[in-house]
C-alpha positions as CSV (number, residue, x, y, z in Angstrom):
1,X,76.4,106.1,96.6
2,X,73.9,105.9,93.6
3,X,72.9,107.8,90.6
4,X,69.5,107.2,89.0
5,X,69.2,104.1,91.2
6,X,72.4,102.6,89.9
7,X,75.5,102.3,92.2
8,X,78.4,104.5,90.9
9,X,81.0,102.0,92.1
10,X,81.2,98.6,93.8
11,X,83.9,96.0,94.6
12,X,83.0,93.8,91.6
13,X,84.7,96.4,89.4
14,X,88.1,95.1,90.4
15,X,87.0,91.5,89.9
16,X,85.7,92.3,86.5
17,X,88.8,94.0,85.3
18,X,91.1,91.3,86.7
19,X,89.0,88.6,85.0
20,X,89.0,90.6,81.8
21,X,92.8,90.9,81.8
22,X,93.1,87.1,82.3
23,X,90.6,86.5,79.5
24,X,92.2,88.9,77.1
25,X,95.6,87.5,77.7
26,X,94.6,83.9,77.0
27,X,92.5,85.0,74.0
28,X,95.6,86.7,72.6
29,X,97.6,83.5,72.8
30,X,94.8,81.6,71.0
31,X,93.9,84.2,68.3
32,X,97.2,86.0,67.6
33,X,99.8,83.3,68.3
34,X,98.0,80.1,67.4
35,X,95.2,80.8,64.9
36,X,96.6,83.8,62.9
37,X,100.1,82.4,62.0
38,X,98.3,79.4,60.4
39,X,95.3,81.0,58.7
40,X,96.6,84.6,58.0
41,X,92.9,85.7,58.2
42,X,92.8,89.2,59.7
43,X,89.1,89.5,59.2
44,X,88.5,86.6,61.6
45,X,91.0,88.0,64.1
46,X,88.9,91.1,64.4
47,X,85.7,89.0,64.7
48,X,87.1,86.7,67.3
49,X,88.3,89.5,69.5
50,X,85.1,91.5,69.4
51,X,82.8,88.5,69.9
52,X,84.8,87.2,72.8
53,X,85.0,90.6,74.6
54,X,81.2,91.1,74.2
55,X,80.5,87.6,75.4
56,X,82.7,88.1,78.4
57,X,81.0,91.3,79.6
58,X,77.6,89.9,78.8
59,X,78.2,86.8,80.9
60,X,79.7,88.7,83.7
61,X,76.7,91.1,83.7
62,X,74.2,88.2,83.6
63,X,76.0,86.4,86.4
64,X,75.4,89.3,88.9
65,X,71.6,88.8,88.7
66,X,71.9,85.1,89.6
67,X,68.8,84.2,87.6
68,X,68.9,80.7,86.2
69,X,66.3,81.4,83.5
70,X,67.9,84.7,82.6
71,X,71.3,83.1,82.3
72,X,70.0,80.3,80.2
73,X,68.3,82.7,77.8
74,X,71.4,84.8,77.7
75,X,73.7,81.9,76.8
76,X,71.2,80.7,74.2
77,X,71.4,84.1,72.6
78,X,75.2,84.1,72.7
79,X,75.6,80.8,71.0
80,X,72.7,81.7,68.6
81,X,75.0,84.2,66.9
82,X,76.8,81.3,65.3
83,X,73.8,80.8,63.1
84,X,73.4,84.3,61.8
85,X,73.0,84.5,58.0
86,X,76.2,85.4,56.4
87,X,78.8,83.9,54.0
88,X,79.6,80.2,54.7
89,X,82.2,79.8,57.4
90,X,84.8,77.0,57.2
91,X,84.5,74.4,59.9
92,X,87.9,75.3,61.3
93,X,87.0,79.0,61.7
94,X,83.7,77.9,63.3
95,X,85.6,75.7,65.8
96,X,87.9,78.6,66.8
97,X,84.8,80.8,67.2
98,X,83.4,78.2,69.6
99,X,86.7,78.1,71.4
100,X,87.0,81.8,72.0
101,X,83.3,82.0,73.1
102,X,83.8,79.0,75.5
103,X,87.0,80.5,77.0
104,X,85.2,83.8,77.6
105,X,82.2,82.1,79.2
106,X,84.5,80.1,81.5
107,X,86.5,83.2,82.6
108,X,83.4,85.3,83.1
109,X,81.2,82.8,85.0
110,X,83.7,81.3,87.3
111,X,82.6,81.7,90.9
112,X,83.7,80.9,94.5
113,X,83.4,77.2,93.8
114,X,86.2,77.5,91.2
115,X,89.7,78.6,92.2
116,X,92.0,80.7,90.1
117,X,94.2,77.7,89.8
118,X,91.4,75.9,88.1
119,X,90.7,78.9,85.8
120,X,94.3,79.2,84.8
121,X,94.6,75.4,84.3
122,X,91.5,75.3,82.1
123,X,92.8,78.1,79.9
124,X,96.3,76.7,79.7
125,X,95.0,73.2,78.8
126,X,92.9,74.7,76.0
127,X,95.9,76.5,74.6
128,X,98.1,73.4,75.0
129,X,95.6,71.2,73.0
130,X,95.3,73.8,70.3
131,X,99.1,74.1,69.9
132,X,99.5,70.3,69.9
133,X,96.8,69.8,67.2
134,X,97.9,72.7,65.0
135,X,101.7,72.1,65.2
136,X,102.0,68.3,65.5
137,X,98.8,66.3,65.0
138,X,96.8,68.3,62.4
139,X,96.1,66.4,59.2
140,X,96.9,67.9,55.9
141,X,94.2,70.4,54.9
142,X,92.7,69.8,51.4
143,X,91.9,72.9,49.4
144,X,90.4,73.5,46.0
145,X,90.7,75.9,43.1
146,X,88.4,76.4,40.1
147,X,90.1,77.1,36.8
148,X,88.9,77.5,33.2
149,X,90.6,74.8,31.1
150,X,90.8,75.2,27.3
151,X,92.2,71.8,26.2
152,X,88.8,70.3,26.1
153,X,90.1,66.9,24.8
154,X,91.7,66.2,28.1
155,X,88.4,66.3,30.1
156,X,87.5,62.9,28.6
157,X,87.7,60.1,31.3
158,X,90.3,58.2,29.3
159,X,92.5,61.3,29.3
160,X,92.4,61.9,33.0
161,X,96.2,61.3,33.6
162,X,97.0,63.8,30.8
163,X,94.6,66.3,32.3
164,X,96.2,65.9,35.7
165,X,99.7,66.1,34.4
166,X,98.9,69.3,32.4
167,X,97.2,71.0,35.3
168,X,100.1,70.1,37.7
169,X,102.6,71.6,35.3
170,X,100.6,74.8,34.9
171,X,99.8,75.3,38.6
172,X,102.8,73.8,40.3
173,X,100.5,71.9,42.6
174,X,100.4,68.2,43.5
175,X,96.8,67.5,42.6
176,X,94.8,64.8,44.5
177,X,91.5,64.9,42.6
178,X,89.9,66.7,39.7
179,X,86.2,67.4,39.0
180,X,84.7,68.7,35.8
181,X,82.0,71.4,36.0
182,X,80.3,73.3,33.2
183,X,81.5,72.6,29.7
184,X,81.2,75.3,26.9
185,X,81.6,73.6,23.6
186,X,81.2,76.9,21.7
187,X,84.4,78.2,23.3
188,X,86.0,74.8,23.9
189,X,86.5,75.4,27.6
190,X,85.5,73.6,30.7
191,X,85.3,74.7,34.4
192,X,87.7,72.4,36.3
193,X,88.0,72.1,40.0
194,X,91.3,70.8,41.4
195,X,91.9,69.5,44.9
196,X,95.3,69.6,46.6
197,X,96.8,69.5,50.1
198,X,97.7,72.9,51.6
199,X,101.4,73.3,52.4
200,X,101.5,74.8,56.0
201,X,105.3,74.7,56.1
């Protein structure tokens, strides 16, 4: 039965919904239970969910046409969104974006040549690797802060240790490196950037 030359219903509906449930379940593990507890970035949680859902349905739709050129162009457009002009994105957030897109593509494009056991195994292995890296193997993440420093005498190279000790006492951070930016001799202030390891505990 059709309406305006489009079938009202076909058997692929059940396949699409089942695949979507699988995809959304594994994405929730990745985004809500692995990424968010570490980053606490709600804006990226929203972005990851929406992009992954759109990618899933786009890939599933393109797959039905079985056009190699069309599929290639579609995937090119999907991964092209990573390069849209916006604020700079940290490499870790970019990696998670690639992960959620990749998982959605795998779950949407799997065909008869790939069993559900393989689909589940691929998703579980991705989650396992993410958990292992985040919880056990991840290196300390270095972060930076810019501050306006008024004790301009300490910015001299020979007073580096005094500068470091003063900034550590004021910020309560264990500082790894300090860089000096703009210096305002009229106000006796300097823009100082401090680098420290983020404490994920």
